[in-house]
Every structure is written in structure tokens, then in C-alpha cells.
PDB file with SEQRES, HELIX, SHEET and CRYST1 records, atoms N, CA, C and O in Angstrom:
SEQRES   1 A   41  MET SER LEU LEU LYS GLY PRO THR LEU ALA MET SER GLY          
SEQRES   2 A   41  GLY GLY PHE ARG SER THR LEU PHE GLN ILE GLY ALA LEU          
SEQRES   3 A   41  ALA ARG LEU ASN GLU PHE GLY LEU LEU PRO LYS LEU ALA          
SEQRES   4 A   41  CYS LEU                                                      
HELIX    1 AA1 PHE A   16  GLU A   31  1                                  16    
HELIX    2 AA2 LEU A   35  LYS A   37  5                                   3    
CRYST1    1.000    1.000    1.000  90.00  90.00  90.00 P 1           1          
ATOM      1  N   MET A   1      -7.172 -32.860  22.233  1.00  0.00           N  
ATOM      2  CA  MET A   1      -5.980 -33.601  22.623  1.00  0.00           C  
ATOM      3  C   MET A   1      -5.097 -33.799  21.401  1.00  0.00           C  
ATOM      4  O   MET A   1      -5.568 -34.242  20.353  1.00  0.00           O  
ATOM      5  N   SER A   2      -3.814 -33.469  21.535  1.00  0.00           N  
ATOM      6  CA  SER A   2      -2.875 -33.577  20.422  1.00  0.00           C  
ATOM      7  C   SER A   2      -2.345 -35.010  20.296  1.00  0.00           C  
ATOM      8  O   SER A   2      -2.103 -35.689  21.293  1.00  0.00           O  
ATOM      9  N   LEU A   3      -2.176 -35.440  19.073  1.00  0.00           N  
ATOM     10  CA  LEU A   3      -1.607 -36.764  18.818  1.00  0.00           C  
ATOM     11  C   LEU A   3      -0.083 -36.733  18.814  1.00  0.00           C  
ATOM     12  O   LEU A   3       0.563 -37.776  18.911  1.00  0.00           O  
ATOM     13  N   LEU A   4       0.485 -35.548  18.703  1.00  0.00           N  
ATOM     14  CA  LEU A   4       1.937 -35.414  18.639  1.00  0.00           C  
ATOM     15  C   LEU A   4       2.516 -35.226  20.032  1.00  0.00           C  
ATOM     16  O   LEU A   4       1.960 -34.495  20.852  1.00  0.00           O  
ATOM     17  N   LYS A   5       3.613 -35.875  20.290  1.00  0.00           N  
ATOM     18  CA  LYS A   5       4.307 -35.748  21.569  1.00  0.00           C  
ATOM     19  C   LYS A   5       5.517 -34.845  21.371  1.00  0.00           C  
ATOM     20  O   LYS A   5       6.492 -35.242  20.733  1.00  0.00           O  
ATOM     21  N   GLY A   6       5.460 -33.666  21.901  1.00  0.00           N  
ATOM     22  CA  GLY A   6       6.582 -32.743  21.794  1.00  0.00           C  
ATOM     23  C   GLY A   6       6.200 -31.483  21.054  1.00  0.00           C  
ATOM     24  O   GLY A   6       5.074 -31.345  20.576  1.00  0.00           O  
ATOM     25  N   PRO A   7       7.156 -30.554  20.962  1.00  0.00           N  
ATOM     26  CA  PRO A   7       6.881 -29.277  20.316  1.00  0.00           C  
ATOM     27  C   PRO A   7       6.738 -29.421  18.804  1.00  0.00           C  
ATOM     28  O   PRO A   7       7.316 -30.316  18.188  1.00  0.00           O  
ATOM     29  N   THR A   8       5.967 -28.533  18.236  1.00  0.00           N  
ATOM     30  CA  THR A   8       5.776 -28.497  16.782  1.00  0.00           C  
ATOM     31  C   THR A   8       6.108 -27.101  16.281  1.00  0.00           C  
ATOM     32  O   THR A   8       6.175 -26.155  17.065  1.00  0.00           O  
ATOM     33  N   LEU A   9       6.315 -26.973  14.981  1.00  0.00           N  
ATOM     34  CA  LEU A   9       6.653 -25.686  14.385  1.00  0.00           C  
ATOM     35  C   LEU A   9       5.793 -25.480  13.149  1.00  0.00           C  
ATOM     36  O   LEU A   9       5.731 -26.339  12.269  1.00  0.00           O  
ATOM     37  N   ALA A  10       5.137 -24.338  13.095  1.00  0.00           N  
ATOM     38  CA  ALA A  10       4.333 -23.974  11.928  1.00  0.00           C  
ATOM     39  C   ALA A  10       5.007 -22.800  11.229  1.00  0.00           C  
ATOM     40  O   ALA A  10       5.388 -21.821  11.868  1.00  0.00           O  
ATOM     41  N   MET A  11       5.149 -22.908   9.916  1.00  0.00           N  
ATOM     42  CA  MET A  11       5.775 -21.847   9.121  1.00  0.00           C  
ATOM     43  C   MET A  11       4.821 -21.447   8.009  1.00  0.00           C  
ATOM     44  O   MET A  11       4.154 -22.290   7.409  1.00  0.00           O  
ATOM     45  N   SER A  12       4.767 -20.156   7.744  1.00  0.00           N  
ATOM     46  CA  SER A  12       3.900 -19.689   6.667  1.00  0.00           C  
ATOM     47  C   SER A  12       4.723 -19.452   5.410  1.00  0.00           C  
ATOM     48  O   SER A  12       5.898 -19.092   5.483  1.00  0.00           O  
ATOM     49  N   GLY A  13       4.107 -19.652   4.277  1.00  0.00           N  
ATOM     50  CA  GLY A  13       4.757 -19.407   3.003  1.00  0.00           C  
ATOM     51  C   GLY A  13       4.432 -18.026   2.505  1.00  0.00           C  
ATOM     52  O   GLY A  13       3.913 -17.203   3.259  1.00  0.00           O  
ATOM     53  N   GLY A  14       4.719 -17.756   1.276  1.00  0.00           N  
ATOM     54  CA  GLY A  14       4.356 -16.460   0.749  1.00  0.00           C  
ATOM     55  C   GLY A  14       5.255 -15.968  -0.353  1.00  0.00           C  
ATOM     56  O   GLY A  14       4.842 -15.114  -1.136  1.00  0.00           O  
ATOM     57  N   GLY A  15       6.438 -16.459  -0.445  1.00  0.00           N  
ATOM     58  CA  GLY A  15       7.306 -15.975  -1.509  1.00  0.00           C  
ATOM     59  C   GLY A  15       8.767 -16.218  -1.194  1.00  0.00           C  
ATOM     60  O   GLY A  15       9.123 -16.934  -0.258  1.00  0.00           O  
ATOM     61  N   PHE A  16       9.600 -15.595  -2.012  1.00  0.00           N  
ATOM     62  CA  PHE A  16      11.041 -15.809  -1.930  1.00  0.00           C  
ATOM     63  C   PHE A  16      11.616 -15.314  -0.609  1.00  0.00           C  
ATOM     64  O   PHE A  16      12.392 -16.026   0.029  1.00  0.00           O  
ATOM     65  N   ARG A  17      11.249 -14.107  -0.189  1.00  0.00           N  
ATOM     66  CA  ARG A  17      11.780 -13.568   1.066  1.00  0.00           C  
ATOM     67  C   ARG A  17      11.315 -14.384   2.262  1.00  0.00           C  
ATOM     68  O   ARG A  17      12.079 -14.603   3.202  1.00  0.00           O  
ATOM     69  N   SER A  18      10.089 -14.826   2.232  1.00  0.00           N  
ATOM     70  CA  SER A  18       9.571 -15.659   3.313  1.00  0.00           C  
ATOM     71  C   SER A  18      10.332 -16.977   3.389  1.00  0.00           C  
ATOM     72  O   SER A  18      10.653 -17.454   4.477  1.00  0.00           O  
ATOM     73  N   THR A  19      10.615 -17.553   2.243  1.00  0.00           N  
ATOM     74  CA  THR A  19      11.368 -18.808   2.196  1.00  0.00           C  
ATOM     75  C   THR A  19      12.765 -18.627   2.766  1.00  0.00           C  
ATOM     76  O   THR A  19      13.235 -19.470   3.529  1.00  0.00           O  
ATOM     77  N   LEU A  20      13.432 -17.540   2.407  1.00  0.00           N  
ATOM     78  CA  LEU A  20      14.770 -17.284   2.936  1.00  0.00           C  
ATOM     79  C   LEU A  20      14.742 -17.107   4.448  1.00  0.00           C  
ATOM     80  O   LEU A  20      15.628 -17.592   5.151  1.00  0.00           O  
ATOM     81  N   PHE A  21      13.724 -16.413   4.945  1.00  0.00           N  
ATOM     82  CA  PHE A  21      13.599 -16.234   6.386  1.00  0.00           C  
ATOM     83  C   PHE A  21      13.406 -17.576   7.081  1.00  0.00           C  
ATOM     84  O   PHE A  21      14.035 -17.839   8.105  1.00  0.00           O  
ATOM     85  N   GLN A  22      12.545 -18.421   6.535  1.00  0.00           N  
ATOM     86  CA  GLN A  22      12.271 -19.720   7.153  1.00  0.00           C  
ATOM     87  C   GLN A  22      13.513 -20.614   7.132  1.00  0.00           C  
ATOM     88  O   GLN A  22      13.765 -21.337   8.096  1.00  0.00           O  
ATOM     89  N   ILE A  23      14.283 -20.574   6.059  1.00  0.00           N  
ATOM     90  CA  ILE A  23      15.519 -21.362   5.996  1.00  0.00           C  
ATOM     91  C   ILE A  23      16.496 -20.883   7.066  1.00  0.00           C  
ATOM     92  O   ILE A  23      17.165 -21.692   7.709  1.00  0.00           O  
ATOM     93  N   GLY A  24      16.575 -19.575   7.253  1.00  0.00           N  
ATOM     94  CA  GLY A  24      17.434 -19.025   8.308  1.00  0.00           C  
ATOM     95  C   GLY A  24      16.970 -19.442   9.686  1.00  0.00           C  
ATOM     96  O   GLY A  24      17.785 -19.779  10.545  1.00  0.00           O  
ATOM     97  N   ALA A  25      15.669 -19.421   9.903  1.00  0.00           N  
ATOM     98  CA  ALA A  25      15.130 -19.838  11.197  1.00  0.00           C  
ATOM     99  C   ALA A  25      15.422 -21.315  11.461  1.00  0.00           C  
ATOM    100  O   ALA A  25      15.789 -21.690  12.574  1.00  0.00           O  
ATOM    101  N   LEU A  26      15.260 -22.144  10.443  1.00  0.00           N  
ATOM    102  CA  LEU A  26      15.550 -23.580  10.597  1.00  0.00           C  
ATOM    103  C   LEU A  26      17.037 -23.810  10.867  1.00  0.00           C  
ATOM    104  O   LEU A  26      17.395 -24.660  11.681  1.00  0.00           O  
ATOM    105  N   ALA A  27      17.894 -23.060  10.192  1.00  0.00           N  
ATOM    106  CA  ALA A  27      19.336 -23.189  10.418  1.00  0.00           C  
ATOM    107  C   ALA A  27      19.687 -22.815  11.850  1.00  0.00           C  
ATOM    108  O   ALA A  27      20.504 -23.484  12.482  1.00  0.00           O  
ATOM    109  N   ARG A  28      19.077 -21.749  12.369  1.00  0.00           N  
ATOM    110  CA  ARG A  28      19.354 -21.313  13.743  1.00  0.00           C  
ATOM    111  C   ARG A  28      18.843 -22.338  14.760  1.00  0.00           C  
ATOM    112  O   ARG A  28      19.517 -22.628  15.748  1.00  0.00           O  
ATOM    113  N   LEU A  29      17.653 -22.880  14.513  1.00  0.00           N  
ATOM    114  CA  LEU A  29      17.137 -23.926  15.398  1.00  0.00           C  
ATOM    115  C   LEU A  29      18.073 -25.129  15.412  1.00  0.00           C  
ATOM    116  O   LEU A  29      18.280 -25.754  16.452  1.00  0.00           O  
ATOM    117  N   ASN A  30      18.633 -25.446  14.253  1.00  0.00           N  
ATOM    118  CA  ASN A  30      19.566 -26.563  14.164  1.00  0.00           C  
ATOM    119  C   ASN A  30      20.854 -26.261  14.929  1.00  0.00           C  
ATOM    120  O   ASN A  30      21.402 -27.144  15.588  1.00  0.00           O  
ATOM    121  N   GLU A  31      21.340 -25.025  14.847  1.00  0.00           N  
ATOM    122  CA  GLU A  31      22.548 -24.644  15.577  1.00  0.00           C  
ATOM    123  C   GLU A  31      22.367 -24.793  17.082  1.00  0.00           C  
ATOM    124  O   GLU A  31      23.292 -25.195  17.788  1.00  0.00           O  
ATOM    125  N   PHE A  32      21.189 -24.473  17.563  1.00  0.00           N  
ATOM    126  CA  PHE A  32      20.916 -24.576  18.997  1.00  0.00           C  
ATOM    127  C   PHE A  32      20.526 -25.980  19.423  1.00  0.00           C  
ATOM    128  O   PHE A  32      20.302 -26.224  20.609  1.00  0.00           O  
ATOM    129  N   GLY A  33      20.439 -26.916  18.468  1.00  0.00           N  
ATOM    130  CA  GLY A  33      20.100 -28.293  18.790  1.00  0.00           C  
ATOM    131  C   GLY A  33      18.620 -28.516  19.026  1.00  0.00           C  
ATOM    132  O   GLY A  33      18.236 -29.534  19.601  1.00  0.00           O  
ATOM    133  N   LEU A  34      17.776 -27.581  18.590  1.00  0.00           N  
ATOM    134  CA  LEU A  34      16.347 -27.690  18.833  1.00  0.00           C  
ATOM    135  C   LEU A  34      15.592 -28.361  17.685  1.00  0.00           C  
ATOM    136  O   LEU A  34      14.502 -28.894  17.895  1.00  0.00           O  
ATOM    137  N   LEU A  35      16.142 -28.343  16.502  1.00  0.00           N  
ATOM    138  CA  LEU A  35      15.448 -28.905  15.346  1.00  0.00           C  
ATOM    139  C   LEU A  35      15.144 -30.400  15.500  1.00  0.00           C  
ATOM    140  O   LEU A  35      14.030 -30.820  15.188  1.00  0.00           O  
ATOM    141  N   PRO A  36      16.086 -31.210  15.966  1.00  0.00           N  
ATOM    142  CA  PRO A  36      15.768 -32.646  16.141  1.00  0.00           C  
ATOM    143  C   PRO A  36      14.717 -32.935  17.203  1.00  0.00           C  
ATOM    144  O   PRO A  36      14.140 -34.022  17.223  1.00  0.00           O  
ATOM    145  N   LYS A  37      14.460 -31.975  18.088  1.00  0.00           N  
ATOM    146  CA  LYS A  37      13.494 -32.186  19.167  1.00  0.00           C  
ATOM    147  C   LYS A  37      12.057 -31.905  18.733  1.00  0.00           C  
ATOM    148  O   LYS A  37      11.119 -32.182  19.480  1.00  0.00           O  
ATOM    149  N   LEU A  38      11.879 -31.357  17.526  1.00  0.00           N  
ATOM    150  CA  LEU A  38      10.530 -31.057  17.043  1.00  0.00           C  
ATOM    151  C   LEU A  38       9.811 -32.332  16.626  1.00  0.00           C  
ATOM    152  O   LEU A  38      10.391 -33.202  15.976  1.00  0.00           O  
ATOM    153  N   ALA A  39       8.556 -32.431  17.002  1.00  0.00           N  
ATOM    154  CA  ALA A  39       7.766 -33.590  16.639  1.00  0.00           C  
ATOM    155  C   ALA A  39       7.217 -33.469  15.217  1.00  0.00           C  
ATOM    156  O   ALA A  39       6.982 -34.473  14.546  1.00  0.00           O  
ATOM    157  N   CYS A  40       7.015 -32.227  14.767  1.00  0.00           N  
ATOM    158  CA  CYS A  40       6.411 -32.016  13.454  1.00  0.00           C  
ATOM    159  C   CYS A  40       6.734 -30.612  12.948  1.00  0.00           C  
ATOM    160  O   CYS A  40       6.799 -29.655  13.720  1.00  0.00           O  
ATOM    161  N   LEU A  41       6.933 -30.514  11.655  1.00  0.00           N  
ATOM    162  CA  LEU A  41       7.109 -29.188  11.010  1.00  0.00           C  
ATOM    163  C   LEU A  41       5.864 -28.874  10.247  1.00  0.00           C  
ATOM    164  O   LEU A  41       5.772 -27.817   9.623  1.00  0.00           O  
TER     165      LEU A  41                                                      
END                                                                             
């Protein structure tokens, strides 16, 4: 049973290119209004 209420997002690290990709993904989620709805990153 999960303690978090709502969707969560898991991101993997690994280096500079991975970081740039994750920042882009977060920016896109924010544009669609989905980032504030996440319970946990």
C-alpha cells in the first residue's frame, strides 16, 4: 500500500545528457499543467 496520494515520477541520473533530458521532461510536464499534480518526484 502506497503512502502517497496521487501520481509520482521517478527519474534516473547518469550524466549531463540525462540531466538535460530530465529538465526538458519537467518543463514539458509543467507546460501541460501536470507537474503540480505530482505527489512526489
